[in-house]
N, CA, C and O atoms as a DFTB+ gen file, in Angstrom:
616 C
 N C O
     1  1      39.678     128.372      75.534
     2  2      39.469     128.168      74.128
     3  2      38.375     129.142      73.689
     4  3      37.388     129.341      74.397
     5  1      38.557     129.731      72.536
     6  2      37.596     130.690      72.001
     7  2      36.738     129.977      70.976
     8  3      37.246     129.347      70.048
     9  1      35.419     130.084      71.155
    10  2      34.481     129.508      70.194
    11  2      33.613     130.616      69.623
    12  3      33.152     131.504      70.341
    13  1      33.404     130.546      68.328
    14  2      32.522     131.507      67.666
    15  2      31.389     130.742      67.008
    16  3      31.622     129.888      66.153
    17  1      30.211     131.038      67.392
    18  2      29.018     130.439      66.795
    19  2      28.032     131.560      66.491
    20  3      27.642     132.346      67.354
    21  1      27.677     131.586      65.302
    22  2      26.737     132.647      64.930
    23  2      27.348     133.995      65.237
    24  3      28.442     134.314      64.771
    25  1      26.660     134.759      65.998
    26  2      27.138     136.087      66.339
    27  2      27.715     136.165      67.729
    28  3      27.989     137.258      68.225
    29  1      27.913     134.986      68.393
    30  2      28.429     135.028      69.765
    31  2      29.829     134.436      69.847
    32  3      30.202     133.545      69.085
    33  1      30.560     134.944      70.764
    34  2      31.903     134.442      71.053
    35  2      31.889     133.953      72.501
    36  3      31.491     134.684      73.408
    37  1      32.332     132.696      72.710
    38  2      32.393     132.159      74.070
    39  2      33.819     131.718      74.383
    40  3      34.583     131.325      73.501
    41  1      34.141     131.797      75.645
    42  2      35.457     131.353      76.138
    43  2      35.255     130.149      77.038
    44  3      34.399     130.157      77.922
    45  1      36.045     129.121      76.809
    46  2      35.998     127.929      77.671
    47  2      37.387     127.690      78.253
    48  3      38.409     127.858      77.589
    49  1      37.378     127.303      79.485
    50  2      38.663     127.034      80.136
    51  2      39.137     125.642      79.756
    52  3      38.372     124.680      79.818
    53  1      40.387     125.536      79.366
    54  2      40.980     124.259      78.951
    55  2      41.975     123.736      79.996
    56  3      42.617     122.702      79.816
    57  1      42.068     124.467      81.050
    58  2      43.068     124.143      82.063
    59  2      42.912     122.720      82.600
    60  3      43.899     121.991      82.704
    61  1      41.710     122.321      82.937
    62  2      41.512     120.984      83.518
    63  2      41.810     119.900      82.491
    64  3      42.319     118.840      82.858
    65  1      41.512     120.130      81.232
    66  2      41.829     119.148      80.193
    67  2      43.342     119.004      80.029
    68  3      43.857     117.898      79.864
    69  1      44.030     120.113      80.077
    70  2      45.501     120.073      79.955
    71  2      46.099     119.328      81.145
    72  3      47.024     118.532      80.983
    73  1      45.571     119.589      82.344
    74  2      46.074     118.882      83.534
    75  2      45.791     117.384      83.446
    76  3      46.615     116.570      83.863
    77  1      44.649     117.024      82.914
    78  2      44.311     115.605      82.771
    79  2      45.270     114.920      81.802
    80  3      45.723     113.803      82.051
    81  1      45.576     115.599      80.695
    82  2      46.544     115.041      79.738
    83  2      47.912     114.909      80.395
    84  3      48.595     113.902      80.209
    85  1      48.319     115.922      81.167
    86  2      49.614     115.890      81.849
    87  2      49.663     114.743      82.847
    88  3      50.666     114.033      82.916
    89  1      48.592     114.544      83.626
    90  2      48.545     113.433      84.590
    91  2      48.644     112.098      83.869
    92  3      49.354     111.197      84.316
    93  1      47.939     111.972      82.763
    94  2      47.996     110.724      82.000
    95  2      49.390     110.456      81.456
    96  3      49.871     109.323      81.476
    97  1      50.033     111.510      80.972
    98  2      51.401     111.377      80.469
    99  2      52.358     110.983      81.597
   100  3      53.218     110.118      81.426
   101  1      52.193     111.633      82.751
   102  2      53.046     111.309      83.900
   103  2      52.847     109.859      84.343
   104  3      53.819     109.164      84.639
   105  1      51.608     109.404      84.390
   106  2      51.320     108.024      84.799
   107  2      51.918     107.023      83.814
   108  3      52.479     106.005      84.218
   109  1      51.795     107.318      82.521
   110  2      52.362     106.423      81.508
   111  2      53.880     106.359      81.637
   112  3      54.482     105.288      81.562
   113  1      54.483     107.529      81.833
   114  2      55.940     107.564      81.998
   115  2      56.357     106.788      83.245
   116  3      57.356     106.070      83.224
   117  1      55.595     106.930      84.334
   118  2      55.915     106.208      85.572
   119  2      55.764     104.705      85.378
   120  3      56.596     103.928      85.847
   121  1      54.699     104.293      84.682
   122  2      54.493     102.867      84.430
   123  2      55.627     102.274      83.607
   124  3      56.023     101.128      83.820
   125  1      56.148     103.051      82.670
   126  2      57.266     102.572      81.850
   127  2      58.585     102.598      82.618
   128  3      59.459     101.762      82.389
   129  1      58.725     103.556      83.523
   130  2      59.988     103.708      84.249
   131  2      60.170     102.656      85.332
   132  3      61.299     102.243      85.600
   133  1      59.090     102.213      85.957
   134  2      59.212     101.294      87.102
   135  2      59.907      99.984      86.727
   136  3      60.816      99.578      87.451
   137  1      59.537      99.300      85.646
   138  2      60.265      98.063      85.318
   139  2      61.745      98.325      84.993
   140  3      62.616      97.540      85.368
   141  1      62.017      99.425      84.298
   142  2      63.408      99.754      83.964
   143  2      64.204     100.029      85.235
   144  3      65.323      99.540      85.387
   145  1      63.631     100.808      86.145
   146  2      64.328     101.128      87.393
   147  2      64.473      99.891      88.278
   148  3      65.495      99.727      88.945
   149  1      63.477      99.031      88.293
   150  2      63.568      97.788      89.072
   151  2      64.690      96.909      88.540
   152  3      65.460      96.338      89.313
   153  1      64.780      96.804      87.231
   154  2      65.864      96.036      86.609
   155  2      67.226      96.654      86.945
   156  3      68.176      95.940      87.265
   157  1      67.312      97.974      86.870
   158  2      68.566      98.661      87.199
   159  2      68.943      98.431      88.663
   160  3      70.114      98.225      88.982
   161  1      67.942      98.468      89.554
   162  2      68.188      98.221      90.980
   163  2      68.698      96.798      91.200
   164  3      69.619      96.585      91.988
   165  1      68.105      95.825      90.509
   166  2      68.563      94.436      90.632
   167  2      69.993      94.282      90.134
   168  3      70.787      93.561      90.739
   169  1      70.326      94.954      89.038
   170  2      71.690      94.879      88.509
   171  2      72.692      95.505      89.476
   172  3      73.773      94.959      89.694
   173  1      72.333      96.645      90.052
   174  2      73.240      97.292      91.010
   175  2      73.421      96.431      92.261
   176  3      74.527      96.332      92.794
   177  1      72.350      95.816      92.723
   178  2      72.442      94.937      93.895
   179  2      73.346      93.739      93.589
   180  3      74.144      93.322      94.429
   181  1      73.213      93.194      92.382
   182  2      74.072      92.067      91.985
   183  2      75.531      92.515      91.899
   184  3      76.428      91.792      92.334
   185  1      75.775      93.710      91.336
   186  2      77.149      94.234      91.260
   187  2      77.735      94.417      92.649
   188  3      78.909      94.124      92.875
   189  1      76.926      94.896      93.577
   190  2      77.390      95.105      94.953
   191  2      77.770      93.769      95.583
   192  3      78.817      93.651      96.220
   193  1      76.919      92.770      95.404
   194  2      77.185      91.437      95.944
   195  2      78.450      90.853      95.330
   196  3      79.265      90.259      96.036
   197  1      78.623      91.020      94.008
   198  2      79.819      90.518      93.329
   199  2      81.075      91.224      93.824
   200  3      82.113      90.587      94.003
   201  1      80.990      92.537      94.047
   202  2      82.153      93.287      94.528
   203  2      82.580      92.809      95.907
   204  3      83.772      92.657      96.175
   205  1      81.611      92.571      96.779
   206  2      81.925      92.090      98.124
   207  2      82.511      90.682      98.060
   208  3      83.486      90.383      98.749
   209  1      81.919      89.817      97.234
   210  2      82.424      88.441      97.105
   211  2      83.826      88.435      96.510
   212  3      84.679      87.663      96.950
   213  1      84.072      89.272      95.530
   214  2      85.397      89.347      94.914
   215  2      86.447      89.811      95.924
   216  3      87.555      89.277      95.973
   217  1      86.087      90.800      96.718
   218  2      87.007      91.301      97.742
   219  2      87.309      90.211      98.776
   220  3      88.458      90.043      99.186
   221  1      86.279      89.473      99.194
   222  2      86.490      88.385     100.156
   223  2      87.394      87.309      99.566
   224  3      88.266      86.775     100.251
   225  1      87.180      86.996      98.299
   226  2      87.993      85.975      97.640
   227  2      89.449      86.421      97.537
   228  3      90.359      85.627      97.773
   229  1      89.672      87.681      97.188
   230  2      91.035      88.208      97.097
   231  2      91.732      88.139      98.448
   232  3      92.885      87.717      98.537
   233  1      91.031      88.555      99.500
   234  2      91.625      88.502     100.832
   235  2      91.881      87.067     101.277
   236  3      92.892      86.787     101.921
   237  1      90.982      86.166     100.941
   238  2      91.160      84.759     101.302
   239  2      92.383      84.168     100.606
   240  3      93.164      83.435     101.214
   241  1      92.538      84.499      99.310
   242  2      93.719      83.997      98.584
   243  2      95.001      84.568      99.173
   244  3      96.003      83.863      99.286
   245  1      94.971      85.847      99.549
   246  2      96.156      86.472     100.142
   247  2      96.490      85.833     101.488
   248  3      97.654      85.562     101.780
   249  1      95.475      85.596     102.297
   250  2      95.710      84.936     103.592
   251  2      96.275      83.536     103.396
   252  3      97.199      83.123     104.096
   253  1      95.709      82.814     102.438
   254  2      96.166      81.457     102.160
   255  2      97.612      81.462     101.673
   256  3      98.411      80.619     102.078
   257  1      97.941      82.408     100.807
   258  2      99.318      82.503     100.315
   259  2     100.298      82.848     101.414
   260  3     101.392      82.286     101.475
   261  1      99.911      83.779     102.294
   262  2     100.781      84.148     103.404
   263  2     100.978      82.968     104.345
   264  3     102.086      82.726     104.824
   265  1      99.911      82.242     104.605
   266  2      99.995      81.067     105.481
   267  2     100.896      80.001     104.861
   268  3     101.730      79.414     105.550
   269  1     100.728      79.750     103.557
   270  2     101.549      78.743     102.872
   271  2     103.024      79.125     102.897
   272  3     103.888      78.284     103.144
   273  1     103.304      80.405     102.639
   274  2     104.694      80.866     102.647
   275  2     105.302      80.737     104.042
   276  3     106.466      80.362     104.184
   277  1     104.522      81.045     105.058
   278  2     105.017      80.925     106.434
   279  2     105.295      79.463     106.785
   280  3     106.318      79.163     107.401
   281  1     104.408      78.560     106.405
   282  2     104.614      77.129     106.679
   283  2     105.830      76.615     105.914
   284  3     106.632      75.858     106.461
   285  1     105.972      77.018     104.663
   286  2     107.134      76.612     103.871
   287  2     108.428      77.098     104.521
   288  3     109.410      76.360     104.601
   289  1     108.416      78.346     104.984
   290  2     109.600      78.888     105.665
   291  2     109.902      78.092     106.930
   292  3     111.060      77.781     107.210
   293  1     108.870      77.766     107.688
   294  2     109.055      76.980     108.904
   295  2     109.679      75.626     108.584
   296  3     110.609      75.196     109.267
   297  1     109.176      74.952     107.551
   298  2     109.698      73.631     107.183
   299  2     111.162      73.737     106.746
   300  3     111.998      72.933     107.157
   301  1     111.461      74.727     105.917
   302  2     112.844      74.892     105.441
   303  2     113.788      75.183     106.599
   304  3     114.858      74.584     106.697
   305  1     113.392      76.105     107.477
   306  2     114.258      76.456     108.612
   307  2     114.407      75.253     109.548
   308  3     115.505      74.974     110.030
   309  1     113.316      74.552     109.802
   310  2     113.367      73.415     110.716
   311  2     114.299      72.321     110.190
   312  3     115.229      71.905     110.881
   313  1     114.041      71.859     108.958
   314  2     114.860      70.758     108.430
   315  2     116.256      71.214     108.025
   316  3     117.222      70.461     108.153
   317  1     116.361      72.445     107.537
   318  2     117.697      72.971     107.225
   319  2     118.561      73.068     108.468
   320  3     119.743      72.726     108.453
   321  1     117.944      73.543     109.552
   322  2     118.673      73.631     110.822
   323  2     119.035      72.263     111.363
   324  3     120.127      72.070     111.897
   325  1     118.114      71.304     111.226
   326  2     118.428      69.945     111.672
   327  2     119.622      69.380     110.915
   328  3     120.504      68.753     111.501
   329  1     119.636      69.608     109.618
   330  2     120.745      69.084     108.805
   331  2     122.063      69.747     109.191
   332  3     123.087      69.073     109.300
   333  1     122.046      71.057     109.397
   334  2     123.273      71.764     109.758
   335  2     123.767      71.353     111.143
   336  3     124.955      71.102     111.341
   337  1     122.853      71.290     112.080
   338  2     123.249      70.931     113.442
   339  2     123.697      69.478     113.500
   340  3     124.666      69.144     114.182
   341  1     122.977      68.608     112.772
   342  2     123.333      67.184     112.783
   343  2     124.682      66.921     112.131
   344  3     125.390      65.993     112.523
   345  1     125.042      67.722     111.148
   346  2     126.311      67.482     110.462
   347  2     127.473      68.209     111.115
   348  3     128.630      67.980     110.761
   349  1     127.172      69.088     112.070
   350  2     128.250      69.859     112.711
   351  2     128.965      68.987     113.746
   352  3     128.342      68.359     114.603
   353  1     130.265      68.975     113.636
   354  2     131.067      68.256     114.631
   355  2     131.869      69.298     115.393
   356  3     132.998      69.637     115.037
   357  1     131.253      69.787     116.440
   358  2     131.875      70.844     117.236
   359  2     131.808      70.465     118.705
   360  3     131.181      69.476     119.085
   361  1     132.457      71.260     119.504
   362  2     132.457      71.019     120.948
   363  2     131.045      71.140     121.507
   364  3     130.213      71.836     120.925
   365  1     130.757      70.476     122.626
   366  2     129.415      70.491     123.209
   367  2     128.890      71.901     123.521
   368  3     127.696      72.154     123.358
   369  1     129.734      72.800     123.956
   370  2     129.285      74.164     124.287
   371  2     128.786      74.869     123.027
   372  3     127.777      75.573     123.058
   373  1     129.495      74.675     121.930
   374  2     129.085      75.294     120.671
   375  2     127.818      74.598     120.160
   376  3     126.950      75.245     119.574
   377  1     127.713      73.296     120.378
   378  2     126.521      72.556     119.949
   379  2     125.275      73.083     120.679
   380  3     124.215      73.238     120.072
   381  1     125.410      73.354     121.972
   382  2     124.288      73.914     122.741
   383  2     123.905      75.276     122.185
   384  3     122.723      75.582     122.032
   385  1     124.913      76.097     121.881
   386  2     124.655      77.424     121.310
   387  2     123.939      77.296     119.957
   388  3     122.995      78.040     119.689
   389  1     124.374      76.370     119.112
   390  2     123.732      76.167     117.805
   391  2     122.291      75.681     117.971
   392  3     121.404      76.089     117.222
   393  1     122.062      74.810     118.951
   394  2     120.688      74.337     119.211
   395  2     119.778      75.495     119.637
   396  3     118.654      75.618     119.151
   397  1     120.261      76.322     120.527
   398  2     119.463      77.477     120.977
   399  2     119.204      78.416     119.800
   400  3     118.087      78.902     119.620
   401  1     120.222      78.660     119.017
   402  2     120.080      79.525     117.828
   403  2     119.068      78.920     116.853
   404  3     118.273      79.640     116.250
   405  1     119.104      77.619     116.705
   406  2     118.155      76.936     115.808
   407  2     116.726      77.066     116.336
   408  3     115.806      77.341     115.566
   409  1     116.532      76.868     117.653
   410  2     115.199      77.025     118.239
   411  2     114.649      78.428     117.984
   412  3     113.490      78.594     117.604
   413  1     115.484      79.416     118.197
   414  2     115.066      80.807     117.977
   415  2     114.725      81.029     116.505
   416  3     113.722      81.669     116.189
   417  1     115.554      80.504     115.607
   418  2     115.327      80.686     114.172
   419  2     114.033      80.013     113.717
   420  3     113.315      80.541     112.868
   421  1     113.743      78.835     114.292
   422  2     112.523      78.108     113.919
   423  2     111.283      78.940     114.258
   424  3     110.269      78.843     113.568
   425  1     111.353      79.737     115.288
   426  2     110.213      80.580     115.666
   427  2     110.297      81.955     114.993
   428  3     109.317      82.419     114.408
   429  1     111.447      82.598     115.073
   430  2     111.569      83.995     114.645
   431  2     111.448      84.180     113.133
   432  3     110.775      85.111     112.690
   433  1     112.067      83.338     112.343
   434  2     112.055      83.539     110.891
   435  2     110.642      83.370     110.304
   436  3     110.220      84.221     109.521
   437  1     109.900      82.317     110.647
   438  2     108.526      82.243     110.135
   439  2     107.634      83.398     110.616
   440  3     106.799      83.892     109.858
   441  1     107.808      83.825     111.866
   442  2     107.032      84.964     112.362
   443  2     107.393      86.213     111.569
   444  3     106.514      86.993     111.200
   445  1     108.675      86.405     111.308
   446  2     109.121      87.547     110.506
   447  2     108.505      87.498     109.104
   448  3     108.023      88.515     108.607
   449  1     108.518      86.340     108.475
   450  2     107.930      86.192     107.136
   451  2     106.433      86.495     107.190
   452  3     105.911      87.197     106.324
   453  1     105.747      85.973     108.198
   454  2     104.308      86.204     108.340
   455  2     104.008      87.692     108.484
   456  3     103.074      88.208     107.871
   457  1     104.805      88.374     109.297
   458  2     104.572      89.802     109.544
   459  2     104.926      90.671     108.338
   460  3     104.292      91.704     108.125
   461  1     105.911      90.279     107.554
   462  2     106.350      91.131     106.443
   463  2     105.526      90.955     105.177
   464  3     105.513      91.841     104.323
   465  1     104.842      89.829     105.042
   466  2     103.986      89.644     103.866
   467  2     102.734      90.490     104.072
   468  3     101.942      90.239     104.980
   469  1     102.569      91.488     103.221
   470  2     101.463      92.436     103.358
   471  2     100.205      91.906     102.706
   472  3     100.246      91.274     101.650
   473  1      99.106      92.174     103.345
   474  2      97.796      91.839     102.790
   475  2      97.369      92.976     101.859
   476  3      97.710      94.133     102.103
   477  1      96.630      92.658     100.801
   478  2      96.191      93.716      99.887
   479  2      95.216      94.664     100.586
   480  3      94.449      94.269     101.464
   481  1      95.276      95.922     100.165
   482  2      94.353      96.902     100.740
   483  2      92.951      96.656     100.224
   484  3      92.748      96.279      99.070
   485  1      92.013      96.871     101.081
   486  2      90.614      96.652     100.720
   487  2      90.095      97.847      99.939
   488  3      90.168      98.989     100.393
   489  1      89.569      97.560      98.757
   490  2      88.969      98.620      97.940
   491  2      87.462      98.464      97.887
   492  3      86.776      99.244      97.226
   493  1      86.941      97.456      98.582
   494  2      85.507      97.193      98.489
   495  2      84.676      98.297      99.116
   496  3      83.551      98.541      98.678
   497  1      85.203      98.973     100.134
   498  2      84.419     100.018     100.784
   499  2      84.109     101.149      99.814
   500  3      82.979     101.637      99.780
   501  1      85.090     101.574      99.027
   502  2      84.826     102.658      98.083
   503  2      83.920     102.189      96.953
   504  3      83.024     102.918      96.530
   505  1      84.151     100.970      96.461
   506  2      83.310     100.438      95.388
   507  2      81.879     100.262      95.879
   508  3      80.932     100.647      95.194
   509  1      81.724      99.685      97.059
   510  2      80.395      99.447      97.606
   511  2      79.692     100.769      97.920
   512  3      78.488     100.893      97.693
   513  1      80.425     101.756      98.439
   514  2      79.770     103.035      98.742
   515  2      79.310     103.724      97.464
   516  3      78.255     104.357      97.463
   517  1      80.077     103.618      96.367
   518  2      79.634     104.172      95.086
   519  2      78.363     103.474      94.615
   520  3      77.414     104.126      94.181
   521  1      78.351     102.163      94.703
   522  2      77.169     101.402      94.282
   523  2      75.991     101.721      95.199
   524  3      74.859     101.829      94.729
   525  1      76.241     101.873      96.503
   526  2      75.169     102.211      97.436
   527  2      74.542     103.561      97.103
   528  3      73.329     103.733      97.223
   529  1      75.369     104.516      96.685
   530  2      74.836     105.824      96.282
   531  2      73.956     105.686      95.040
   532  3      72.900     106.313      94.957
   533  1      74.382     104.875      94.084
   534  2      73.582     104.645      92.888
   535  2      72.276     103.938      93.242
   536  3      71.219     104.271      92.705
   537  1      72.350     102.962      94.144
   538  2      71.147     102.244      94.582
   539  2      70.170     103.216      95.243
   540  3      68.969     103.160      94.978
   541  1      70.668     104.098      96.094
   542  2      69.803     105.069      96.769
   543  2      69.114     105.981      95.754
   544  3      67.931     106.295      95.892
   545  1      69.863     106.400      94.737
   546  2      69.283     107.256      93.699
   547  2      68.167     106.526      92.944
   548  3      67.097     107.089      92.714
   549  1      68.419     105.283      92.564
   550  2      67.414     104.498      91.832
   551  2      66.190     104.246      92.709
   552  3      65.059     104.335      92.232
   553  1      66.405     103.930      93.992
   554  2      65.278     103.712      94.899
   555  2      64.426     104.971      95.047
   556  3      63.200     104.892      95.127
   557  1      65.086     106.137      95.081
   558  2      64.348     107.402      95.172
   559  2      63.506     107.628      93.919
   560  3      62.363     108.074      94.010
   561  1      64.067     107.324      92.756
   562  2      63.301     107.445      91.508
   563  2      62.121     106.469      91.508
   564  3      61.025     106.816      91.067
   565  1      62.345     105.265      91.997
   566  2      61.255     104.282      92.079
   567  2      60.132     104.786      92.983
   568  3      58.956     104.672      92.638
   569  1      60.494     105.344      94.137
   570  2      59.479     105.865      95.057
   571  2      58.680     106.985      94.400
   572  3      57.456     107.036      94.522
   573  1      59.374     107.879      93.706
   574  2      58.690     108.991      93.048
   575  2      57.722     108.482      91.989
   576  3      56.605     108.987      91.881
   577  1      58.131     107.497      91.215
   578  2      57.250     106.957      90.183
   579  2      56.083     106.185      90.794
   580  3      54.976     106.220      90.258
   581  1      56.311     105.498      91.893
   582  2      55.208     104.786      92.555
   583  2      54.210     105.765      93.160
   584  3      53.006     105.510      93.167
   585  1      54.722     106.898      93.674
   586  2      53.820     107.929      94.196
   587  2      52.905     108.458      93.096
   588  3      51.718     108.692      93.325
   589  1      53.464     108.644      91.904
   590  2      52.655     109.117      90.775
   591  2      51.556     108.114      90.469
   592  3      50.417     108.503      90.212
   593  1      51.883     106.839      90.492
   594  2      50.874     105.819      90.193
   595  2      49.861     105.658      91.320
   596  3      48.715     105.283      91.075
   597  1      50.272     105.937      92.536
   598  2      49.366     105.782      93.684
   599  2      48.339     106.913      93.781
   600  3      47.305     106.755      94.429
   601  1      48.619     108.054      93.142
   602  2      47.669     109.170      93.177
   603  2      46.413     108.789      92.417
   604  3      46.471     108.169      91.355
   605  1      45.311     109.161      92.967
   606  2      44.040     108.894      92.322
   607  2      43.873     109.843      91.128
   608  3      44.112     111.044      91.257
   609  1      43.473     109.326      89.993
   610  2      43.239     110.238      88.872
   611  2      42.050     111.139      89.184
   612  3      41.062     110.724      89.790
   613  1      42.186     112.381      88.747
   614  2      41.060     113.258      89.064
   615  2      41.183     114.608      88.508
   616  3      40.299     115.440      88.706
């Protein structure tokens, strides 16, 4: 800074004052950013937890549906076969063949239904990895702002 008094001109360095103002501005910005970033981190963590819970619930419903369909198929094949075999009036050799065929059907058809019902693909890994990347970014910003506040003013 240039000062003129009387007939003299003096120069004063303003560098340290400018740095002090900059440090104060940085500290104020960090103090304001920390609560916002903490809130954002909590929201992302909650979203991650919800995504995982939603995925588990979807898979549980799919497993339950597949199990119910398999049991229903077993009941239908079992009682349907009993009714058909019980009402059939055929020679004993054919009756034995029908019984064996019924035993095989009681096992094979429900197993086939169980194997063919597809479970939904898991999308939680991609959703969670995206959220994890956002969480890492927010945590890094939090660390940087805390470092600014931890520095001694000077």
